N, C-alpha and C positions, 0 to 999 in steps of 0.2 A: 734698887739702889738709885739714889738721886745723882745728878750730875751738876756740878757747879763750874761755870765757865767764866773766867775773868779775862777781859781783853786788855793786855798790857801794851800792845802796839798794833796799829791797823792802817798805817800809812805807807805810801810808796816811797817815802823819803823822810828825812829828819829836818824839821823846820819849826820855828816858833811863830805862832799867830799872835798878833796884838802887841808886838814889841817884846823885848827881852831884857831882863835885868839880872846880871850874874850874881849869884850868891856865893858865900865863902866856900873854900875848898873843904871837902870831907876826906879823911884819910883812912884807908884800910891797909892792913898788913898783908902783903902778897905772900903766896906760898914760897916764892923763891927767896924770901927774906927781905925783900925791898918794900918800901912803903909805896902804895899806889894812891896817887892823888886824882880826884875827880871834882869837876864843878857840879854842884848840886843844881839840877834842873829846876827852874821855877822863875820867880820874879813876877813881872807884870803880865807876861804872856802865857799862852798854853802851848806846850811843846808837843809836836807829833813825833811818834817813834815808829820804827819798822816792825814787821810782823812778829808777834809772839802772843800766845794764848796760854793761860794757866788753868789746868783741869784738876779739880778737886784738891788744889793746893800743892800737889806733889808731882804733877806731870806737866812739862812744857810741850806745847805744840808749836814748833819752830822757836828759834832763839835769836830773834832780831834785837834791835836796840831797846825795844820795849821792856826787856828784862830789867833794865836799869832803874825802873820805877819801884822795884821791890826792895824792901829792907833786907839787911843781912839775916835777920831772923826768918823772914819769909823764904829767902834764898836757900837756907839750910834745909828746908823741908822738901825741896825738889829732889826726887830720886830717879826720874826718867825724863828723857828729852826725845820727842818724835820730830824728825826732820823731813821736810818735803823734798828739798833739793839743796844743792851745794852753794847757791849764790849767797854773797856776803850779808845781804839784808835779812837773811833767814838763819844765819849761823853765828854771827859776830860775837854774841854774848857767851857762847860756849867757852871761848878762850878765857874771858875775864872771870867767868864762874869758876873755872878750874883753878885759876890763880888765887882768887879771893877765898875759896873754900879749902885750899890745899892742906892747911895745918889742922883743920877742925873736922873734916869729914871722916866718918868711921866706916862707910861703905861706898863703893864706887858709884858715881852717877852714870847710869846706863843710857847711852845714846843709841837710839834705834832708827835705822834708815835702810834704804835699798843698798844692795851690794855696791852699786856704782857711786852712790853718795858717800858711803863709808870709805871707799878707796880714795875719793877726793879729799875727805877730811884727813886721812892718813898722809897723803902725798903733799897736800898744799897748805894745811893748817898746822897739824901737830907733827912738824918735821924738823924741829930744832933750828929752823931758819926764820920762818915767819913767826913762830911761837914755840915755846918749849914743848916737848913731847910728853904731855901729861897722861898719855896712855901707857907710858913706860916708867916715868919717874914715880917713886914711892914716897909718901909722906912719912913723918916720924913714927907713925903707927904701922908702917909697912903697907899702906893702902895706895893703890893706883887710883887717882881721883876720877879719871874718865875711863869708861869701858865702852868700846865701839862694838855694837851688836847688829849685824845685818839681818834683815828678815824680808820676806817677799809677799806678793799678793796671793800666793797659793794657800796660805793658812793664816787665820787671824792671830794676832798677838794678844795674850791675856795678861793684864796688869791688875791684880786684885780681882774685883768683880766686873771690870771693864773689858769688853772685847773690842779690839782695834783692828780694823781692816784697811790694808793698804790698797790703793787703787791707782794704777798707772794713768798718767795724763800726758799732755803734749807740750813741751817747753824746749828751750834752747839747750838744756842739759837734761839728763835723765831726771824725771820728776814724778811725784805721786801726790795724790790727795789722800784723805783719811775719812773713814766713817767710824765714829766711836759710840758704842752702845752699852748701856747697862741692861738690866733685865727688862725694863719697861720704857726706857727713853733713849734717844739717840740724836746726834747731830753730825753733820758732815762738812768738810772743808775741801775745796778744790785744789788748794795750793796755787802756784803760778801755772797758768795754762792758757791755751787757745782752743779753738774748736776741736772737740774729740767726742767719741761715742762711749768709751769705756767707763768714764766716771758716771755718766747719766744712766747707762744700762745697769750698773751695780746698784745705784741708789734706787732706781725703780724696782729692781728685783726684791728689795726688802719690804716695800709696800708702805712704810711709814717713816716719818722723820720730823723731829721737833723743830729743827733749825738747820738752814743751809747757809754756809758762809762761802761766798765766791769772790774771786778777784775781778776787778774791772779797772785796769790800770790807766787807760787813756780815753779821752773824748773822741767822738767820731772824726773830728778834724785832724786827728793824729793817727788815723787808722793804718797808714803805711808803716809808721814806726811800731805800732802795736803788732802788726803782722810780722815784721822783721824780728822783733824781740819775743814773739810768740806769747803775747798777752791779749786778753779780751779787750775789746772796745764795746760800746753799747750795741752796735749792730751784731757783732759776732756772739756776744753773750745772750742777747735777746733770741737769736736763732737757736742757741743751745738750750735756753730755758723752755723753748717749745717742746723739747724732748722730755721734760720733766712731767711725770704723770702723777706726782704726789702733791697734795696741797700742804704747803709748809711756809713758814716765815723765811724770807730771804734777806740776807745782809751782805752788802758789798764792802770789800776791803781792798787794800793795796792801790788806792787811788793816787794819781799824781797830785802832789801838793799844790793847792791853789785852784785845782780843777774839780774839786769834790762836788760842788753844787751843780756845775755844768754836766758832769757825768751822770749824776743821779737824775737830773731833769731829762736828759736824753734817753736814759735807760727806762724810766717810767713811761715815756711816750712810746717807746718801741715794745714794751712788755706790759701793757695796761692790765692784763689779767692776773698779774702777780703782785703780792704785797712786798715791796722792796724798800729797804731802809739802809742808811749808812751805818756801818759798824763803828762804834765810838770807843775811844781809848778809855780804859779803866772802868767801863761799865761791867756789870755782872749779870749773867743769865743763869737761871736755875731751872732745872727740869726735874720734877718730882711728882 
């Protein structure tokens, strides 16, 4: 089975390069009965969005603001969301998806994450304070739009013909990476992390990988804040890349806006034996 990976968002923040020209409002009917207004991103600049990847058109890997580049038709095809951790730049679009799809979805959107992240979503997002509890509210067809499903690193999750392995990593909140495999192809994503052994041990154990996506949030000049926030900088990522025993393409994501070229230059200097590229928004990678 082939894997199609579309990059919806790959930045450490939301910003527009090259100037910004607002376009007219577009309106969607929210599930709560109210109209939802949104500015259509675009104009003269290129807008960067936070982390979200679309796998085979039906699975989201994280749900940052990048989900907003999808059309409503594309949004309706999503049946599963894999979350690495509970920080807002990785989960924000779950709330808006629930509202926008409330009246039309016929089966729940399944949100898969660690026990700790599921509990955070219940307590801090779907709590009828910050956002309506769409895990409890039923639409006119009697369907709860969102279903929160915990799983762990002890056993892979099967979605269709894909095997999804959760890998614990090290961040300021409980966090994981993922390795997603079809019969013949695979890619892996670190999620947000700093120096760790678990991710690299699991990746090496499998022996092959088509693509590795890793964060590198800050340049070396900001290594103190990188350490405090438990993100990679070029020094710490290069040290962990030395643990990688597989020859694969490496793409970096979650870079601080405006620092992308600097981070990539510093990383290439510190890890010259690896083929490292920036992950770019709305590009498509196919493994077949």
